[in-house]
C-alpha positions in Angstrom: 19.4 -17.0 -8.4 18.9 -13.4 -7.1 20.9 -12.0 -9.5 19.7 -13.9 -12.3 16.0 -12.8 -11.6 16.9 -9.6 -11.4 18.5 -9.6 -14.8 15.2 -10.0 -16.2 12.9 -8.1 -14.2 13.0 -5.1 -16.2 14.9 -4.1 -19.8 17.6 -2.8 -20.7 17.3 0.7 -20.3 15.8 0.5 -16.3 18.4 -2.3 -14.6 20.0 1.1 -13.1 16.9 1.9 -11.0 15.2 -1.3 -10.4 15.2 -2.0 -6.2 17.0 -5.5 -6.5 13.9 -8.4 -5.4 15.7 -10.7 -2.2 12.8 -12.3 -1.3 9.5 -14.3 -2.8 7.4 -15.5 -1.7 4.4 -17.6 -3.5 1.6 -18.0 -0.4 -0.4 -19.3 -3.0 1.6 -22.0 -4.8 -0.8 -25.1 -5.8 -3.7 -24.1 -3.9 -6.5 -24.2 -5.7 -4.8 -25.4 -8.9 -8.5 -25.1 -10.5 -7.5 -21.2 -9.8 -6.1 -19.3 -12.9 -5.4 -15.5 -13.3 -8.1 -14.4 -15.3 -7.9 -12.7 -19.1 -8.1 -8.5 -18.5 -8.7 -6.0 -21.0 -7.3 -3.4 -18.3 -4.0 -5.3 -18.7 -3.8 -4.1 -22.8 -5.3 -0.7 -21.8 -2.4 -0.3 -19.3 0.2 -2.0 -21.4 -1.1 0.7 -23.7 -1.0 3.8 -22.3 -5.0 4.2 -23.3 -5.8 6.1 -20.4 -3.4 8.2 -20.1 -4.6 9.2 -23.8 -8.2 9.1 -22.8 -10.4 12.6 -23.8 -14.1 12.9 -24.4 -14.1 8.8 -24.2 -11.7 7.8 -26.7 -7.7 7.3 -26.9 -6.3 10.3 -28.7 -4.2 8.9 -31.8 -1.2 10.7 -30.7 2.2 10.3 -29.1 0.8 10.5 -26.0 3.7 8.8 -23.0 2.8 5.3 -22.5 3.1 4.4 -19.0 6.0 2.1 -19.6 8.2 5.4 -20.6 7.7 6.8 -17.2 10.0 9.4 -16.2 9.8 8.6 -12.6 9.1 4.7 -13.1 10.5 2.4 -14.8 7.7 -1.6 -15.4 8.8 -4.4 -13.5 7.9 -8.2 -15.5 7.7 -10.8 -12.7 6.1 -13.5 -15.2 9.1 -12.7 -17.6 11.1 -13.8 -14.3 9.5 -16.5 -13.2 8.2 -15.6 -10.6 4.4 -16.7 -9.8 2.4 -14.0 -9.1 -1.2 -14.2 -7.4 -3.2 -11.3 -9.6 -4.6 -11.2 -13.1 -3.5 -7.7 -12.6 0.1 -7.7 -15.0 0.7 -3.9 -15.0 3.5 -3.3 -12.3 5.7 -0.5 -12.5 8.5 0.8 -9.7 9.4 4.2 -8.6 12.3 4.9 -9.5 13.5 7.3 -7.1 13.3 4.1 -3.9 17.2 5.3 -3.0 15.5 8.4 -1.7 12.0 6.9 -0.2 14.0 3.9 2.0 16.9 7.1 3.5 13.7 9.3 4.8 12.4 6.2 6.7 15.6 4.8 7.2 16.0 8.6 9.8 12.8 8.3 10.5 13.6 4.7 11.7 16.8 6.0 13.4 15.4 8.8 15.4 13.0 6.8 16.9 15.7 4.9 17.5 17.1 7.4 19.9 13.7 9.4 20.8 13.5 9.3 24.9 10.1 8.4 24.6 10.3 6.2 22.7 12.7 3.7 24.7 10.7 4.3 27.5 7.0 3.4 25.8 5.2 0.1 25.5 7.4 -3.0 27.5 4.3 -4.6 27.9 5.3 -7.8 25.9 8.8 -6.8 25.8 9.7 -4.6 22.7 9.6 -0.9 23.1 8.8 1.8 20.0 12.4 2.8 20.4 12.8 -1.7 19.6 10.3 -1.9 17.3 12.5 1.2 15.4 15.9 -0.6 15.7 14.7 -4.4 15.0 13.3 -2.7 11.5 16.3 -0.4 10.7 18.3 -3.4 8.3 15.5 -4.9 7.1 13.2 -2.5 5.7 14.1 -2.3 1.8 12.7 -5.7 2.1 9.8 -5.4 4.8 7.5 -2.6 4.3 9.6 0.1 2.6 8.4 -2.6 -0.5 4.8 -0.5 -0.5 5.8 3.1 -1.7 8.2 1.7 -4.6 5.0 -0.3 -6.1 1.7 1.8 -5.3 3.1 5.3 -5.8 6.0 4.9 -8.8 4.0 8.3 -10.5 5.9 11.0 -8.1 8.1 12.9 -8.8 11.4 12.7 -6.0 9.7 15.3 -3.9 6.5 13.3 -3.0 7.9 9.8 -3.4 9.6 10.9 0.0 7.0 11.9 1.3 4.8 9.4 0.7 7.8 6.6 2.1 7.5 8.8 5.1 4.3 8.2 5.8 4.1 4.3 5.8 7.1 4.8 8.4 3.6 6.5 10.6 1.2 3.4 9.3 3.3 0.7 10.3 5.2 1.8 13.3 1.2 2.1 13.9 -0.2 -0.6 12.8 2.5 -3.1 15.0 2.2 -1.4 18.2 -2.0 -1.6 17.5 -1.5 -5.2 16.7 1.1 -5.9 19.8 -0.4 -4.2 22.4 -3.1 -1.9 22.6 -4.9 -0.4 25.9 -2.5 2.9 27.3 0.1 1.7 25.4 -1.7 2.2 21.8 -3.0 5.5 23.5 0.8 6.5 24.5 1.9 6.3 20.7 -1.3 8.3 19.2 -0.2 10.7 21.8 3.3 10.4 20.2 1.8 11.2 16.8 -1.6 12.8 16.2 -0.7 15.9 17.6 1.9 16.6 15.2 0.9 14.9 12.8 -2.4 17.0 12.7 -0.8 20.6 12.6 -2.0 22.9 10.2 0.6 24.5 7.7 0.3 28.2 9.3 0.9 26.4 12.8 3.9 24.6 11.5 5.5 27.4 10.2 4.8 29.8 13.0 5.8 27.4 15.6 8.5 28.4 18.1 8.7 25.5 20.5 11.7 23.4 21.5 12.0 20.0 19.6 13.4 16.7 19.1 15.6 15.5 15.9 12.6 12.7 15.5 9.9 15.6 15.9 11.6 18.1 13.4 11.7 15.8 10.9 7.7 14.9 11.0 7.3 18.6 10.8 9.0 18.2 8.2 7.1 15.8 6.1 3.7 17.2 6.9 5.2 20.8 5.8 6.3 19.2 2.9 2.3 17.7 2.0 1.1 20.9 2.5 3.9 22.9 -0.1 2.6 20.7 -2.1 -0.4 21.5 -2.5 0.4 24.7 -2.7 2.3 23.9 -6.4 0.1 20.7 -7.8 -3.6 19.5 -6.6 -4.8 19.4 -2.9 -3.9 15.4 -2.7 -1.7 16.4 0.5 -4.3 17.5 2.6 -5.8 14.3 2.1 -2.8 12.5 3.1 -2.8 13.2 6.5 -6.4 13.6 7.2 -7.1 9.4 6.3 -3.7 9.0 8.0 -4.9 10.6 11.1 -8.3 8.6 10.9 -6.3 5.1 10.1 -4.5 5.9 14.4 -7.4 7.0 15.9 -9.7 3.7 14.3 -11.2 1.9 16.5 -10.8 -1.6 17.6 -13.1 -4.0 15.8 -16.4 -5.9 16.7 -16.1 -8.8 19.0 -18.1 -10.6 16.5 -19.2 -8.9 12.8 -23.0 -9.1 11.5 -22.1 -10.3 8.0 -18.8 -10.3 5.5 -20.5 -6.6 4.0 -19.2 -5.4 7.8 -15.9 -7.0 8.1 -15.0 -5.6 4.4 -16.6 -2.1 5.6 -14.2 -2.4 8.9 -11.1 -3.8 6.7 -11.2 -1.3 4.1 -10.9 1.0 7.3 -8.4 -0.8 9.0 -5.8 -2.0 6.0 -6.1 1.6 5.7 -7.5 1.7 1.9 -8.5 5.5 2.2 -5.2 6.4 3.1 -3.8 4.9 0.1 -6.2 6.1 -2.5 -5.7 9.3 -1.4 -1.4 8.1 -2.0 -2.4 8.3 -5.4 -4.3 11.3 -5.8 -1.1 13.3 -4.7 1.6 11.5 -6.5 0.0 12.8 -10.0 -0.4 16.2 -8.2 -4.4 15.8 -8.8 -7.1 17.0 -7.6 -9.7 15.2 -8.6 -12.8 14.2 -6.0 -12.1 10.8 -4.7 -15.8 10.5 -3.8 -17.3 11.4 -7.2 -20.3 9.6 -8.0 -18.8 8.8 -11.8 -16.0 6.7 -9.6 -18.0 5.1 -6.8 -18.3 2.0 -8.0 -15.2 1.5 -9.4 -13.6 2.8 -5.8 -15.9 0.2 -3.6 -14.7 -2.2 -5.8 -10.9 -1.3 -5.6 -10.5 -0.9 -2.0 -12.4 -4.6 -1.2 -9.4 -5.2 -3.5 -6.7 -4.4 -1.4 -7.5 -6.2 1.8 -8.5 -9.2 0.1 -5.3 -9.7 -1.7 -3.4 -8.3 1.4 -5.1 -10.4 3.7 -3.5 -13.3 1.7 -0.3 -12.7 1.8 -0.6 -11.6 5.1 -2.5 -14.4 6.3 0.2 -17.5 7.3 2.0 -14.8 9.7 -0.6 -13.2 11.3 -2.4 -16.6 12.1 1.1 -17.4 13.3 1.4 -14.4 15.8 -2.5 -15.2 17.1 -2.2 -18.7 17.9 1.0 -17.9 19.8 -0.2 -14.3 21.7 2.1 -12.4 19.9 -1.0 -9.7 18.7 -4.1 -9.6 19.9 -6.6 -9.4 16.7 -6.8 -12.0 13.9 -8.9 -10.3 11.5 -8.1 -11.3 8.1 -9.9 -12.4 5.4 -9.4 -15.5 5.0 -10.6 -16.6 8.2 -13.5 -14.7 7.6 -14.2 -16.9 4.8 -13.6 -19.6 6.5 -16.6 -18.8 9.3 -18.9 -17.7 6.3 -18.8 -20.9 4.7 -18.1 -22.8 7.7 -14.8 -24.5 6.1 -13.0 -27.1 8.0 -10.3 -26.7 5.9 -7.3 -23.7 6.1 -6.2 -24.5 2.4 -9.2 -24.5 1.3 -10.4 -20.6 3.4 -7.0 -19.7 1.3 -9.0 -21.0 -2.2 -12.0 -19.1 -1.4 -10.5 -16.0 -0.4 -8.3 -16.2 -3.7 -11.5 -16.7 -5.4 -12.6 -13.7 -4.6 -9.9 -11.7 -5.1 -9.9 -12.6 -9.0 -14.0 -12.0 -8.9 -13.3 -8.8 -8.0 -10.8 -8.3 -10.2 -13.4 -9.5 -13.5 -15.6 -6.9 -11.7 -13.2 -4.1 -12.2 -12.3 -4.8 -15.2 -16.2 -4.8 -16.5 -16.5 -1.6 -14.7 -14.0 0.2 -16.6 -14.9 -1.0 -19.6 -18.4 0.4 -18.9 -16.5 3.9 -17.6 -14.9 3.7 -21.7 -17.7 3.4 -22.9 -19.8 6.2 -21.5 -17.2 8.7 -21.8 -18.0 9.7 -18.0 -14.7 10.7 -17.3 -11.9 13.3 -18.1 -8.4 12.8 -19.2 -7.7 13.6 -14.9 -10.1 11.0 -13.8 -8.1 8.5 -16.1 -5.1 8.7 -14.8 -6.4 8.5 -11.4 -7.7 4.9 -12.4 -4.6 3.8 -14.1 -2.9 5.2 -10.8 -4.6 3.4 -8.7 -5.3 0.1 -11.4 -1.4 0.1 -10.8 -2.0 0.0 -7.2 -3.4 -3.0 -6.4 -1.4 -5.1 -8.9 1.6 -3.2 -6.7 0.4 -4.1 -3.2 0.1 -7.6 -4.8 4.0 -7.5 -5.9 4.1 -5.7 -2.6 2.9 -9.5 -0.6 5.5 -11.3 -2.6 8.6 -9.4 -2.2 9.0 -8.7 1.3 10.2 -11.0 4.2 7.4 -9.5 6.2 5.2 -12.4 5.3 7.4 -15.0 4.1 10.4 -14.5 6.4 13.6 -16.2 5.4 12.5 -19.0 3.7 11.2 -17.0 1.0 15.2 -15.9 0.4 16.1 -16.0 -3.2 
């Protein structure tokens, strides 16, 4: 079944570049049959490459490459393959450089698995940091490594490898934060944060004795600085937002309302890092905080955790109920509380409705931006990159074994 599906996921010319999909998690299924992904105008714009041809508010009538012909990415069509996708965003890209990215993540995990400090740390729930790395190594291609493949497909090979390495920092940190907290989390932060925070000058002048893992971490961080000297300034922003994510605070005991929850969840889901990585993948120098982009960024920022929480809900709920994790910070649970729902399926359906509403709002905002002509060519490239990251986030939740487990193997 898997081979048949992969044969129709992408055009014939791109088949050699596809990362085979071996899992499919339909986490919405028959819940809320009254909820259907809306027809969005942005799908037509993205398929035709309109955003990549925008100039003074109007698409140029030229032969500019469409996103479907990117030198670094290929198009993926899960719906054509008969795979249901829980979003109205239909344009999905996959990096051509996925093997190089997986190789970098695997190497970092291999070095972490034999690192002396990692072997001594995080034993409070029976699994050391080294043990966590050993667990992830054989399966990483079908778990969280999928994110770099679909979120940042426009990056060239060098930038793809660097972005893949950041997922290592984010997901090792996230697993430790969920499972341990306290002194164990501080140990992890002390291992990673000082190295990631080093400036380019500090990295170039360092003569210290380093482990193989420390050397590879330094190599990746220096790579971001080096790429910024070639094109754009997103590398430093990626580093800054990784550091912010690694040092984020614990959630409050209670959220006063949904807005406070979603603000926390945006940070907790590493959305600023995700969007900075989009900027870096494009070699861009745009100002993500520009007032022109404020509403679009706000809506897109909400979409990421809401969509991700739908995919991860059952796994997170099970782990929380069985004491495997310390926190249950999930939009489905928050919607259940806010709406006083006793039915879990109703909470999932209402969360999905919220995601679809956000997609409609994004569609409206993009149409407004097109009508006003407020954005320049580079900003439109970034808008396109963010939209690809949003659809890629949904696809990642569907194709990872991390959320659905072995029962979703094709």
